[in-house]
N, C-alpha and C positions, 0 to 999 in steps of 0.2 A: 502493502501499500503507501508505503514510503518514497518505496523506487518511483514508482508513480506518480505521484505529487512534486518531488524531485521532477522529470522526464517533464510534468504540463507544466509547470514553472518555465525550466526551459523554454520552454514554445512561447507558451510569454512573454519571452523575455527575446528571439528573434523576431516575435510576429511583430512587436513594436520596436525593436530596429531596422524588420523591415517598412516600418510604413515610416517609423520619421526621416531612411534614406530615402525614401517615394518624395517622399516631402521636399528632400530636401534638392534631389533631380528636378522635379517640378517652381519649384525657387528660381532654380539658377535659371531653363529653360523659358520660365516668361522674364527675367531681366533680360536675353539674352531674343528675347521676342521683340521686347521693348527695347533694344541700344541697335537690334536691329534696321526695324522700322524705319529710327528715323535716320541712321549710315549709311547703312548698304538695300534698303528695301528695292535695290533690280539686279539684281547676282549677275549683269551680262556688262555690268562699266561698276559694279562693286562686292567684294567675297568678304562674306563675313558667317564661314559655317565653323558652327564652335559643338562637340559635343561633349557633354560629362558623360561620369563613368562611378561607382561610387563598390574599391575593391582592398577588401582589406585592410576597412576603415582608414582607406588614403581617397578624396576623392583626384580622378583625375581628367583634366581637358583635355580636347586635342582636337584638333584641325586645323583649318587653312583660313589670313586673313587680306585683305588687301588693305586695311584702314588700322594705322597704327593710334587713334586716335578714340575709333570703338573699341580695341583693345586693349585696351591702357584704362577706360572707363569702368571694364569687364572686369580687368582687373582691381578695380579700388573693389567695386563690389565686393570680393571674394574675398580681399582682406576687411574692409568695414564689418563684415560679420566675420570676423577669426577662422575662416577656414584654411585649415595643412591640404596643399593639392601641386600635386606634383603637375608640373606644365609642357605640356608637350603637343601644342600651337605652333606655328610654322608663321610669322609675318612674313608677305612677298612684298619683291623681292627678299630672299636669305642664302643660304651659304650656297643650295644647291646650283647658282646662278653666278657667284663669285663678283666679279668685273664687272663684266661684260652683260649689263642691264638695260645695254640704250641695243638698236637691232636698226636696219635699212632693209626695207624686200630689193633684193637687185635682179627680180622678173620682170619682168612686163606687167603682170598679174598677178599675185599667193594668194593662193586657197588657202581662207584660215577656216577653222573646223572645231564644231563644239567638241568635241574630244579628241585624245593625243593616238588619233589614229587616221589611215589615208582614205576607209571606208564611214568615217563619222561622215553625219550630215555639215553641209557648207555652209558654216553663219557668215560670213562676211568676205570680202576678196581685199588687199589692199594692193596699187600702185605702184609703180616703179621711183624708188629716189621716198619711199613714205616712211619717216622717223616713227621707230616704233617703243615701245619703253615692253623690257620684258623679264617675266613673276616668277616662272617657274622650269623645270626642263624634266621628259618626261620619254625617256630612252634618243631617238630621233625628233622630239614634239617639244616643241617649248611655247612657253604660255605667252604669251602677247597681250598689250592693250595698243588697240590702235588709237589718233590724235582723234576722235569721237568719244573714245574714253571705253569702247567698247574690247572686250577682254574674251579671249578665245586660242584655240592653239594652230599651228603653224609648223610643216616641215622644217627641215633646218635647211632644205636645200634650194631655198626661199628669200634667207636673209643672207645680213651679212653683221654677223655679231660685232659690238663695240661697245668699249671705255664710255663712260664721261667724258671725257676729255675730246676720244674719238668723234663722238655724234656731235659733239658741240664742234669742231672743228669741219663735219659734214652741213650741222646747215650753216653755220657759216660761212660757206664756201657762194662764191660765183655762182648762179645754175639758169639752164631749159630746161624749159613747160614743151611740150608737145601737145601742139594744137588739133591737129585731125585725128580725125578717128581711128585707123591704122596704118602703119610703116614701118619703117625699118633703123636700124642700128646698121648701121653701113662699117667696113675694115678697115676702107681704106674713104678718098677721096672720089668715090666711083658711084650708082648705084649698078654699077656692072662688079663690085666688088662683089667680096664674103659678108652676107651678113654675119649680126652679130646675135643678135637679135630681134623679134619684134620688137612691136614698141605703141603703144596702146593711149586716146585721151586724157590728159592730165599728167602723164609718167614722167617724170623730174630725171636729169644725170646735173653732176657738177659741168661748167664752164670751163677749158680750158682757154679755145683763143678758135677767130673765128676763119676760117680756109675757103677763098672760094667762094661757091655755094655753097659750104656745107658750116657746120660746127660741129668741133671736137669735144667732144668728151669724154665724162670716165666716168665709168659708173662704182658703186660705194665696194666695193672687190677690187677696187682699178683699174677693172679691162677701159681699155679706150677706144671709140668708136666716132662714127658721122654720123650727123640729121641734116635735113635736105634742111640749108636756111629758109625756105617757103613754109616751111613744114611747122618749126617750133620758136619759138621768143624768148632772150632772156625771162625770168621769170620775174625778175622787180619789175623790168618795162612792161611785162605785160600788169602786173594786179599796180600798177601804179597807173599804165592807162585803163583801164578796168574802170568799164561803166557798169554797175551793179543798178538795174533798172528792170523794172519786167518788160519789156521792149527784148535787152540780152535774157528775162528768162525764159522766152517767146521761141528767141534763135534757138539757141544752144537747145533749148529741151528737143524743140521739128530736128533739128539737125541730127534729132537721137531717132528718129521715126525708123519701125520696122528690124529696128534691137532688136536682136531675142531673149526671148523669159528664163533666168536661170535661177532658181529658189537658192538666192544667199548670195546670188553675185552683186557688184559694184564700180561694172566696168562696163567696155565697148560691146564684149567680147559676153553679154549676158548679163541680164541685171532684174532685179525683182520692184516688185511697184513703191517699197519706197531706197533700193537703189538705186531704184533712176531717180528720186526728187535727189538725194542725196547725190549724183552725181550732179545734175542740173547747176543744184545751190552751188558746188565745189568749184567748181567752172564760171558760178559770176564770186568767187574768192569767198566761201564762207563752208563752214565744216559744218556738220547740221549732225541730229542722233539721227543714229543706226536705220531706229524698225518707223513702225507709225507706229505703232501701241507706244513709242518714243517721242518723236514728231509730232502727236498730235495734243504734248505735255507744252510745248516750244510757242511761243511768238504771243500773237494778241487772237483773239477767241474773236470771230466777223462772222454773220447770220446766222448768230442762237437761235433766228425762227426757224430756221433751214426750207424756204422759203429761197434762195439762192439770191441773196438783194445784199447789195452794198461789197459785194466781192468788184475785187479787182487782180486785173492781169499779172498774175507770179502765185496768188494763194494758194495752198494749200487745202485741197479735201480731204475729207475723211470717210471710211466707208466701214459698217461690219455691223455688228447686232448693239439695239440700243438696252441701256441697262434699266433690269426687272425689278420688284420686290423681293427675288430671289437672287437675281445675281448681277454680275458688274459689267458695264456699259466693254463690251470688244472690239476693239480697231483692228480688223486685217487687213486693209487695202486705202491709198492713198493717194492720190492727182492732183496734177498744178490746173489753173482754174486758164481760159488762155483769154478770154471774156471781151467777146466774140458774138454779132449777132445770133450764129448762132447756139447760145449758148455750151460750147464744148468745155470740154478739159483734155489732159492729154498726162497719155497711163502705160503703166508696163504690163497688159497682162495679157498672157501668149503671146504680144512682140508690143513694142511702143508705136501706141496708135491714137490718130481720137477718137472721143464721141462726145455723142453731146445729150445733154439734160433737155431737151425741149421735143416733147414726142412729134410735132410734124417734120422731124428733118431722121435723115436713112441710117444717118450713126445714131440713130437714140441708142441710151444705154439705160433699158426701164430697170434690168435687175441695180447697178450702183444709184439709182437715183431710188429707190425705196427705201434701199438702208443708210443712205446719207446719214452721217453723223455731226454735223461740223465742217467751217474750217478755219484753218488761224493765218496770220498775217508775218510774216519775215522779215519783207523789206523796209528799214526803216525802224524796225523793232530793236531796240534793246534786250536782251535777252541774255544768263549765262550759259545757257544751251547753243544759242546759235555767237560760231564762233568768229568772226570778220578776220579775215590772214593779214589784212592791212596793218594789221596790228602784231606786235612778235609778237609767237607763239612762244612759249617756254613749256618743255616735255614734264 
């Protein structure tokens, strides 16, 4: 009988401890959720994934984050509760990367994937000469962050790793930007010479000299090549003289008509709906958020009544599922308003083409009219999510 009482007492202690442990873990998870909601609500641009475990009366915290501030607040919360813990959290970038915390895209287009493997979904793309932050490494893949702060993975063959000093040198050197849709970089001052690589709209290379009808240029990995002068321009001159106007938005957009649709694409080789709007604004001197669900959070709200009133050429139109009492609004598509008497907008769906909101037009788009969510204006609007390239960028 005494033995049974002893066992019962032990079981009660274990049960009480389990309940107490569960309470501690639950409390920490709530703290984590609160911090994440403030500092890293969108995992596409900021990581804060921390896990808690109690083993042998020892609290273990594991995971990864790109936000030193958020992690510092979490540690302060743990210390305030006088909790003893083992810290296995990786604050990225860490020792795995070492001094090579930057990179530059060295192919005409680099495919940036959701996971560190070639079979993973295409998340976005980068253009030749694009500066990147390097956060992590897994096999032959590097987790990088693009200028629009998008975080994902790229294989080592597409980038040139650099130190802080090397990326500063690259960013400060005179550049050439490619302004045609497609072309080539040649090994010599002749289009009959060997081709070093292809190059697409928006690609950037280091300027060396002007040779007859060609720019002599250098890749981030020090390869030397030549671009036809008529197909490129000095980057600083291009940016200085760029008229970021509604008319130029339309001109750049229409120059992409027929480009193929590619999920995750943001280049002339293929683009999805938000990759298209992103590319149009890039060639007008702005870095804007990557995805449609991010783009709708930037700029100034236009046409709140959803009657296509007050819209101007260059405004972004968003489409998807309206919010209900059971679910949040879901943005799945975006296009650019052209502001003509046909109520046309241009978007990437199947390919880049023009559609209309006027049912009397041959290109009337009933489906998108029925799922219209509203519009945003970017031009002339100051917004931290809309980066003006005419202002000096800091990685």
